[in-house]
C-alpha positions in Angstrom: -0.2 0.3 -0.1 2.5 2.5 0.9 4.0 2.5 -3.3 0.4 2.9 -3.6 0.7 6.3 -1.7 4.0 7.2 -3.5 2.8 6.6 -7.0 0.1 8.7 -6.5 -3.1 6.3 -6.1 -3.5 6.0 -2.8 -3.6 9.1 -0.1 -2.3 9.0 3.2 -5.8 9.3 4.3 -7.4 6.4 2.5 -3.8 4.5 3.8 -4.2 4.5 7.1 -8.3 4.0 7.0 -7.2 0.4 4.8 -4.5 0.4 7.6 -6.3 0.4 10.7 -9.4 -1.2 8.9 -7.0 -4.6 8.2 -5.8 -4.0 12.2 -9.1 -4.4 13.0 -10.1 -7.4 11.5 -7.1 -9.0 12.2 -7.9 -7.9 16.3 -11.8 -9.1 15.7 -10.4 -12.5 14.4 -8.2 -13.0 17.6 -10.8 -11.7 19.5 -13.9 -14.6 18.1 -11.2 -17.3 18.3 -11.0 -16.4 22.3 -13.9 -15.9 22.6 -15.1 -19.6 21.2 -12.1 -20.9 23.5 -13.6 -19.2 26.3 -17.3 -20.4 25.7 -16.1 -23.7 25.2 -14.5 -23.7 28.7 -17.5 -22.6 30.1 -19.4 -25.0 28.5 -17.4 -27.0 29.8 -17.4 -25.8 33.6 -21.4 -26.4 33.4 -21.0 -30.1 32.0 -18.4 -30.1 34.7 -21.0 -28.3 37.8 -23.8 -30.7 36.8 -22.1 -33.8 36.7 -20.4 -33.0 41.2 -23.6 -32.1 41.6 -25.1 -35.3 40.3 -22.7 -37.1 41.7 -22.9 -35.5 45.4 -26.9 -36.2 44.8 -26.2 -40.0 44.3 -24.1 -40.5 47.2 -26.6 -38.0 49.4 -29.4 -40.2 48.5 -27.1 -43.9 48.8 -26.6 -42.8 52.4 -29.6 -41.6 53.0 -31.5 -44.7 51.5 -29.0 -46.9 54.0 -30.1 -44.6 56.9 -33.7 -44.1 55.9 -33.5 -48.3 55.7 -31.7 -48.7 59.4 -33.5 -46.5 61.6 -37.2 -48.3 60.2 -35.5 -51.4 61.1 -34.9 -49.9 64.6 -38.4 -48.1 64.8 -39.7 -51.7 64.4 -37.5 -53.3 66.8 -38.2 -50.6 69.2 -35.1 -49.1 69.5 -33.8 -46.0 70.0 -32.8 -44.4 66.5 -31.4 -41.2 67.8 -28.1 -42.2 67.4 -28.4 -43.9 64.2 -29.8 -40.2 63.3 -27.1 -38.2 64.4 -25.2 -40.6 62.4 -26.9 -39.9 59.3 -26.7 -36.4 59.7 -23.1 -36.7 59.8 -22.2 -38.3 56.8 -24.5 -36.5 54.4 -22.2 -33.5 56.2 -19.5 -35.6 54.7 -20.8 -35.8 52.1 -21.7 -32.5 51.7 -17.7 -31.1 52.7 -16.3 -33.7 50.1 -17.9 -32.1 47.2 -17.9 -28.6 48.4 -14.3 -27.9 47.1 -15.0 -30.1 44.4 -18.3 -27.2 43.3 -15.8 -24.5 44.3 -12.7 -25.0 41.4 -15.3 -25.9 39.2 -17.6 -22.4 39.7 -14.0 -20.5 39.6 -13.1 -21.7 36.3 -16.6 -21.0 34.9 -16.8 -17.5 36.5 -12.9 -17.6 35.1 -14.3 -18.3 31.5 -16.9 -16.0 31.9 -15.5 -12.7 32.8 -12.9 -13.2 30.1 -15.6 -13.7 27.3 -17.2 -10.4 28.9 -13.9 -8.6 28.7 -13.6 -9.5 25.0 -16.6 -8.5 24.2 -15.8 -5.1 26.0 -12.6 -5.0 24.3 -14.2 -5.4 20.8 -16.7 -2.9 21.6 -13.3 -0.3 22.3 -11.6 -1.2 19.1 -14.6 -0.5 16.9 -14.7 3.0 18.9 -10.6 3.7 18.6 -11.4 2.7 15.2 -13.7 5.3 14.5 -11.1 7.6 16.3 -8.2 6.6 14.6 -9.9 7.6 11.4 -11.7 10.9 12.4 -8.5 12.6 14.5 -6.1 12.5 11.5 -9.4 14.2 9.8 -9.8 17.1 12.1 -6.3 17.9 12.2 -5.9 18.5 8.7 -8.9 20.5 9.3 -6.6 23.1 11.8 
C-alpha cells in the first residue's frame, strides 16, 4: 500500500483508513477465536458442575437410603434411633464437604471463563470506537 501512496494512487488518509481497517479485522478475528475458546471452557465447566452435583446427589441418596433403612428397622424393633439419625446427618455432612471443594473449583473456572468472554466483548466494542477515533482524529487535524 505504501507504494500506491508514492505512485499517487492512494492518499495518506486512504492508506490510514485501509491500514486501520486491516488491523481492526485482525483484532476482531483474534477476539472471536478467544471468545470461542472461553465459551467452550465455560460450557465444559457448566457440564462439570452438573456432573459434580449429580455425583453428590447420588451419594447423598445412597447414604439417605442406607440410614433410612436402618432407622426403619430400629423403629420396628422398638429401639432408639437418635444415634442412627445423628450418624445419618454426619454422613450427609461429610458428603457435602467432600463435594464442596470440587464445586468451588468448578465455579471459579466457570466464572473466570465468563469474565474473560465479557472482557473480550468490551474490548471488541472498544476496538470499533478506537478505529473511529483513529480515522477521525487525522481528518480533524488536517482541517486545522
